[in-house]
ZAMARGU-4260 file (C-alpha; in steps of 0.2 Angstrom, whole numbers, plus 5000, padded with zeros to 4 digits):
<rodrens>
0) 4942/4960/5022 | 4954/4946/5017 | 4958/4954/4999 | 4959/4970/5005 | 4972/4966/5018
5) 4983/4958/5005 | 4981/4972/4991 | 4987/4986/5003 | 5000/4974/5009 | 5007/4971/4992
10) 5006/4988/4988 | 5016/4993/5002 | 5027/4981/4996 | 5030/4985/4980 | 5031/5003/4984
15) 5047/4999/4997 | 5056/4988/4985 | 5054/5002/4970 | 5060/5015/4983 | 5073/5003/4986
20) 5079/5002/4967 | 5078/5019/4967 | 5083/5032/4980 | 5087/5045/4969 | 5073/5058/4970
25) 5067/5067/4955 | 5076/5083/4954 | 5063/5099/4953 | 5073/5106/4936 | 5071/5126/4930
30) 5065/5122/4912 | 5076/5133/4901 | 5074/5133/4881 | 5088/5144/4873 | 5080/5150/4857
35) 5097/5156/4845 | 5102/5162/4828 | 5121/5158/4827 | 5131/5153/4839 | 5147/5163/4837
40) 5147/5183/4837 | 5159/5191/4824 | 5176/5193/4829 | 5174/5184/4841 | 5179/5165/4844
45) 5170/5160/4859 | 5155/5151/4857 | 5144/5160/4865 | 5128/5149/4864 | 5139/5136/4874
50) 5146/5147/4885 | 5128/5154/4890 | 5120/5135/4892 | 5134/5131/4903 | 5131/5144/4914
55) 5113/5138/4916 | 5120/5124/4927 | 5125/5137/4940 | 5104/5138/4942 | 5097/5118/4944
60) 5091/5120/4927 | 5087/5106/4913 | 5091/5118/4895 | 5087/5114/4877 | 5094/5124/4863
65) 5084/5126/4844 | 5091/5138/4831 | 5078/5149/4829 | 5076/5144/4809 | 5068/5128/4816
70) 5059/5131/4828 | 5041/5126/4827 | 5023/5135/4835 | 5021/5131/4851 | 5037/5124/4856
75) 5037/5135/4870 | 5023/5130/4881 | 5036/5116/4888 | 5046/5129/4898 | 5047/5140/4911
80) 5060/5151/4906 | 5064/5157/4887 | 5082/5166/4883 | 5084/5171/4866 | 5099/5176/4861
85) 5101/5184/4843 | 5116/5189/4837 | 5113/5194/4818 | 5098/5208/4816 | 5087/5200/4807
90) 5070/5189/4818 | 5061/5179/4804 | 5054/5167/4810 | 5036/5172/4813 | 5028/5158/4824
95) 5042/5160/4836 | 5039/5180/4837 | 5019/5175/4838 | 5024/5162/4854 | 5035/5174/4863
100) 5022/5189/4861 | 5009/5177/4869 | 5022/5170/4882 | 5019/5175/4900 | 5032/5165/4909
105) 5048/5173/4910 | 5059/5181/4894 | 5077/5183/4893 | 5081/5194/4876 | 5099/5194/4876
110) 5105/5206/4858 | 5098/5212/4842 | 5080/5210/4835 | 5070/5214/4853 | 5059/5226/4842
115) 5052/5213/4833 | 5043/5207/4853 | 5039/5225/4858 | 5032/5232/4845 | 5013/5230/4841
120) 5014/5222/4859 | 5002/5228/4873 | 5010/5219/4887 | 5026/5230/4887 | 5029/5249/4885
125) 5047/5250/4880 | 5054/5255/4863 | 5068/5255/4857 | 5078/5269/4844 | 5097/5260/4838
130) 5111/5271/4840 | 5130/5269/4834 | 5140/5271/4850 | 5158/5272/4858 | 5156/5265/4874
135) 5169/5269/4887 | 5161/5265/4904 | 5149/5254/4911 | 5139/5255/4927 | 5132/5241/4938
140) 5118/5242/4954 | 5126/5227/4963 | 5120/5217/4980 | 5104/5215/4973 | 5088/5228/4974
145) 5089/5227/4993 | 5106/5234/4996 | 5110/5238/4979 | 5129/5246/4977 | 5132/5258/4961
150) 5148/5249/4954 | 5160/5256/4940 | 5171/5250/4929 | 5181/5258/4913 | 5176/5248/4895
155) 5180/5248/4877 | 5166/5244/4866 | 5162/5251/4848 | 5146/5249/4837 | 5125/5250/4838
160) 5115/5249/4855 | 5099/5251/4858 | 5090/5268/4867 | 5075/5269/4875 | 5063/5282/4871
165) 5052/5281/4885 | 5058/5280/4905 | 5043/5274/4917 | 5039/5267/4933 | 5037/5249/4925
170) 5054/5249/4916 | 5070/5247/4929 | 5087/5249/4923 | 5100/5237/4933 | 5114/5240/4921
175) 5119/5255/4907 | 5133/5262/4897 | 5140/5277/4894 | 5151/5286/4881 | 5154/5301/4893
180) 5139/5311/4887 | 5126/5299/4888 | 5118/5283/4896 | 5113/5266/4887 | 5104/5252/4893
185) 5114/5237/4896 | 5101/5227/4907 | 5082/5232/4910 | 5065/5224/4916 | 5048/5227/4912
190) 5037/5215/4922 | 5043/5195/4914 | 5054/5203/4900 | 5070/5206/4904 | 5082/5215/4892
195) 5103/5211/4888 | 5104/5224/4873 | 5124/5218/4871 | 5130/5201/4869 | 5139/5196/4885
200) 5158/5192/4876 | 5167/5203/4889 | 5174/5197/4907 | 5164/5211/4914 | 5147/5208/4905
205) 5148/5191/4907 | 5148/5193/4922 | 5135/5205/4925 | 5123/5195/4915 | 5128/5180/4928
210) 5123/5190/4943 | 5107/5195/4935 | 5103/5179/4935 | 5099/5178/4952 | 5085/5191/4949
215) 5080/5180/4932 | 5077/5165/4943 | 5073/5171/4957 | 5087/5162/4969 | 5081/5168/4988
220) 5094/5159/4995 | 5113/5164/4990 | 5127/5152/4992 | 5142/5157/5002 | 5156/5163/4993
225) 5173/5152/4991 | 5188/5157/4984 | 5206/5143/4980 | 5223/5144/4977 | 5229/5132/4967
230) 5248/5127/4965 | 5250/5125/4946 | 5260/5112/4937 | 5269/5103/4950 | 5279/5087/4942
235) 5292/5076/4946 | 5306/5086/4944 | 5300/5102/4954 | 5311/5106/4968 | 5304/5096/4984
240) 5308/5110/4996 | 5300/5126/4989 | 5284/5114/4988 | 5285/5110/5005 | 5289/5127/5010
245) 5273/5133/5000 | 5263/5121/5010 | 5268/5124/5027 | 5265/5145/5024 | 5247/5140/5019
250) 5245/5127/5032 | 5251/5142/5045 | 5241/5154/5035 | 5224/5141/5036 | 5221/5141/5019
255) 5218/5125/5011 | 5222/5123/4994 | 5224/5112/4978 | 5239/5105/4970 | 5237/5101/4950
260) 5248/5088/4949 | 5256/5081/4931 | 5262/5064/4935 | 5276/5061/4923 | 5289/5072/4913
265) 5295/5069/4898 | 5314/5075/4894 | 5314/5079/4877 | 5335/5080/4877 | 5334/5061/4882
270) 5317/5056/4877 | 5315/5050/4892 | 5296/5049/4903 | 5299/5053/4920 | 5287/5047/4932
275) 5280/5051/4951 | 5287/5031/4953 | 5303/5036/4949 | 5306/5049/4965 | 5301/5042/4980
280) 5307/5058/4988 | 5292/5069/4976 | 5278/5056/4981 | 5283/5059/5000 | 5281/5079/4997
285) 5267/5075/4989 | 5260/5067/5004 | 5265/5081/5012 | 5257/5093/5004 | 5239/5082/5006
290) 5243/5081/5026 | 5246/5100/5027 | 5229/5104/5017 | 5232/5101/5000 | 5219/5089/4987
295) 5228/5084/4971 | 5218/5085/4957 | 5226/5079/4940 | 5234/5092/4928 | 5234/5081/4912
300) 5247/5063/4911 | 5263/5072/4905 | 5255/5091/4901 | 5262/5090/4882 | 5257/5077/4868
305) 5271/5087/4858 | 5289/5082/4861 | 5298/5097/4854 | 5294/5107/4873 | 5298/5102/4889
310) 5284/5093/4900 | 5272/5104/4910 | 5272/5117/4895 | 5263/5112/4881 | 5246/5107/4877
315) 5240/5090/4880 | 5222/5087/4873 | 5221/5102/4861 | 5237/5103/4847 | 5242/5122/4850
320) 5252/5122/4836 | 5238/5120/4824 | 5227/5128/4834 | 5215/5112/4833 | 5207/5099/4842
325) 5219/5082/4841 | 5217/5069/4832 | 5219/5054/4842 | 5206/5043/4852 | 5206/5054/4867
330) 5194/5041/4875 | 5203/5029/4874 | 5219/5041/4880 | 5210/5045/4895 | 5207/5026/4896
335) 5224/5023/4897 | 5235/5035/4904 | 5224/5046/4918 | 5218/5026/4926 | 5237/5022/4925
340) 5239/5038/4935 | 5227/5038/4946 | 5231/5017/4951 | 5249/5025/4953 | 5245/5038/4963
345) 5234/5028/4974 | 5245/5014/4978 | 5259/5027/4985 | 5246/5036/4995 | 5240/5050/4983
350) 5222/5056/4981 | 5216/5064/4966 | 5199/5073/4967 | 5200/5080/4952 | 5205/5086/4933
355) 5211/5100/4925 | 5217/5099/4904 | 5233/5108/4903 | 5231/5128/4898 | 5212/5122/4898
360) 5215/5116/4879 | 5204/5103/4876 | 5187/5100/4865 | 5170/5090/4866 | 5176/5076/4866
365) 5188/5075/4880 | 5175/5085/4890 | 5164/5069/4887 | 5181/5058/4891 | 5183/5066/4908
370) 5165/5068/4913 | 5164/5048/4909 | 5179/5045/4924 | 5179/5062/4935 | 5165/5073/4945
375) 5176/5087/4946 | 5183/5098/4933 | 5193/5114/4939 | 5197/5129/4927 | 5191/5138/4912
380) 5177/5132/4899 | 5184/5129/4882 | 5169/5132/4871 | 5174/5129/4854 | 5181/5115/4843
385) 5185/5125/4833 | 5197/5135/4839 | 5209/5139/4856 | 5195/5150/4868 | 5190/5149/4885
390) 5176/5154/4895 | 5180/5159/4914 | 5163/5159/4927 | 5158/5165/4942 | 5149/5151/4951
395) 5151/5133/4953 | 5141/5122/4937 | 5133/5105/4941 | 5128/5093/4928 | 5127/5101/4912
400) 5133/5094/4894 | 5151/5093/4897 | 5150/5093/4916 | 5147/5085/4933 | 5154/5098/4941
405) 5167/5112/4936 | 5175/5123/4950 | 5180/5139/4941 | 5195/5148/4942 | 5194/5168/4937
410) 5206/5177/4946 | 5221/5172/4933 | 5238/5169/4940 | 5253/5176/4946 | 5265/5183/4932
415) 5282/5187/4938 | 5285/5196/4920 | 5271/5208/4920 | 5272/5221/4935 | 5253/5224/4934
420) 5249/5206/4940 | 5245/5213/4958 | 5233/5226/4948 | 5224/5212/4940 | 5221/5202/4952
425) 5213/5215/4962 | 5206/5221/4947 | 5198/5204/4943 | 5192/5200/4958 | 5180/5215/4959
430) 5173/5211/4943 | 5168/5192/4953 | 5164/5203/4966 | 5149/5208/4957 | 5142/5193/4958
435) 5132/5186/4971 | 5137/5167/4978 | 5153/5168/4967 | 5166/5156/4967 | 5183/5158/4961
440) 5201/5154/4962 | 5217/5158/4954 | 5236/5148/4954 | 5253/5151/4956 | 5267/5143/4952
445) 5280/5135/4962 | 5296/5139/4954 | 5294/5159/4959 | 5296/5168/4974 | 5285/5163/4988
450) 5283/5180/4991 | 5272/5183/4976 | 5260/5170/4985 | 5260/5179/5002 | 5253/5196/4994
455) 5238/5186/4983 | 5234/5178/5001 | 5235/5196/5011 | 5227/5204/4997 | 5212/5190/4999
460) 5213/5189/5016 | 5209/5207/5019 | 5193/5206/5006 | 5189/5193/5021 | 5185/5179/5010
465) 5182/5162/5015 | 5193/5149/5005 | 5189/5133/4997 | 5193/5115/5002 | 5191/5106/4988
470) 5190/5091/4997 | 5177/5093/5006 | 5164/5091/4992 | 5157/5077/4984 | 5169/5072/4972
475) 5172/5055/4964 | 5187/5049/4952 | 5178/5032/4943 | 5191/5021/4933 | 5187/5000/4932
480) 5200/4994/4943 | 5198/5009/4957 | 5186/5023/4965 | 5190/5039/4975 | 5177/5046/4982
485) 5176/5064/4995 | 5164/5071/5007 | 5165/5082/5021 | 5185/5082/5021 | 5185/5061/5020
490) 5190/5052/5006 | 5189/5034/5004 | 5196/5022/4993 | 5190/5007/4983 | 5207/4998/4976
495) 5203/4985/4967 | 5220/4982/4962 | 5227/4977/4979 | 5236/4960/4978 | 5225/4948/4982
500) 5210/4957/4984 | 5205/4960/4965 | 5195/4942/4966 | 5189/4944/4984 | 5181/4964/4979
505) 5172/4955/4964 | 5167/4943/4975 | 5159/4955/4987 | 5149/4962/4975 | 5143/4945/4971
510) 5139/4943/4990 | 5129/4960/4992 | 5116/4957/4976 | 5113/4939/4987 | 5111/4947/5002
515) 5099/4960/4994 | 5090/4945/4985 | 5090/4936/5002 | 5080/4952/5011 | 5067/4953/4997
520) 5064/4935/4999 | 5065/4938/5020 | 5053/4951/5018 | 5040/4943/5006 | 5039/4929/5018
525) 5037/4942/5033 | 5021/4949/5024 | 5014/4932/5019 | 5015/4926/5038 | 5010/4945/5043
530) 4995/4941/5032 | 4991/4922/5037 | 4992/4929/5056 | 4979/4943/5052 | 4967/4929/5042
535) 4967/4919/5054 | 4965/4930/5069 | 4949/4937/5060 | 4942/4919/5060 | 4945/4915/5076
540) 4937/4934/5080 | 4923/4927/5071 | 4922/4910/5079 | 4922/4922/5097 | 4907/4932/5091
545) 4896/4917/5085
</rodrens>
């Protein structure tokens, strides 16, 4: 009996300790495999494989990709969902075709080659015939099956597409094209098979596909839709009175906003780097923006690694002249310059919570470096390391290859030289609004007339949008000497650079470790004493029974 007590208590103690060591619950991810034949569609720079892989981050997925040429038999067995992205027409891997024909979980086939799946396959009745067409319109049954509403958008696309030969009750068409005479499928579903007839390269096609993922992944709880306003390219030489006027207006309208801060400004005439610490009035203005509902993000360090243009007007993490990746050490640059920017911000009462690359130009090395230090990236995604090209998303993405969290910009910006800027904003919003649970945003340059901003806000309010307040999300920035966190609107800072406090902060960490060890030791002694108590109680009980 005594040994039994010991074993039970020992098991309990080990379990408790192990839970204390690792408090992160295991996530219940959806296992997704993407099988592809090539990454880039002809005539498009965008890496469609990367774009689709990152998109899966909106749905709590764990994604792996495999080139169809390297696919091995039975590889599908470990996955809940298989996405086949086929740009070329030839699907020659017989092992893959054999496996996917008998795969009884969800299949999403995108692009060409679907005839290899459905031919001589009794699981599906759907059959296709290819035809070259000039597509002019796309229609989509938006809002899901329960509240579906047919939406129409113009499109200009010429090429080959499959026509469905046999429509029946089991085949559901969610979206289709038209050339003005005939209809052609875009999104079709039969049983466990979803078919996307064209690679979703254009924005409207990509957003329809994005919304259909709610059906494909059987999402029951749709997130609340949010829109953000970002004040762009805010550097030490901006007009502080205009910045305050913008902040006052948005505060009065109860609209939280994001401020894209450039800490340094290069004067090309003198070569001098003007820094935020050189401008006390500017620092006070940024703090004023924070007080009025603004959340600061770093918009690079100086917005331009080329000195032939003024600061705030060039790429920084991309070679905009050669349209190629930068050749210097990005990780070292981030660790040196962005850590300096964060530290100087905190010293002056400014608390950045995210990052945005200038013009969204940044390669995979840059994303990797930023991901180590910033929880939150705001903007669009550059999908290629070869040429500058971006993908706009309709969702917040989490825990992807390139992002801890991406807050997407997808509504564009106010261009005072374009008389159609508002029409484009409204069109972009209509496309975004197709997507259930969307998040979106737009940006405004503070040198423009504030009336442009007022028009934009009035339009968004007319659509009853909820405005995104970034500081209410879980954000963090982490460098060696400083940590900034936000949650539920509260910002906390651990500054290990405070005068006379650096050693103390390190000592506090050691004290925490010692306290944990002492707590474990005390716990062990308590358990031992409890075991001894039970043991002697049991002995006394036996004596009494005698």
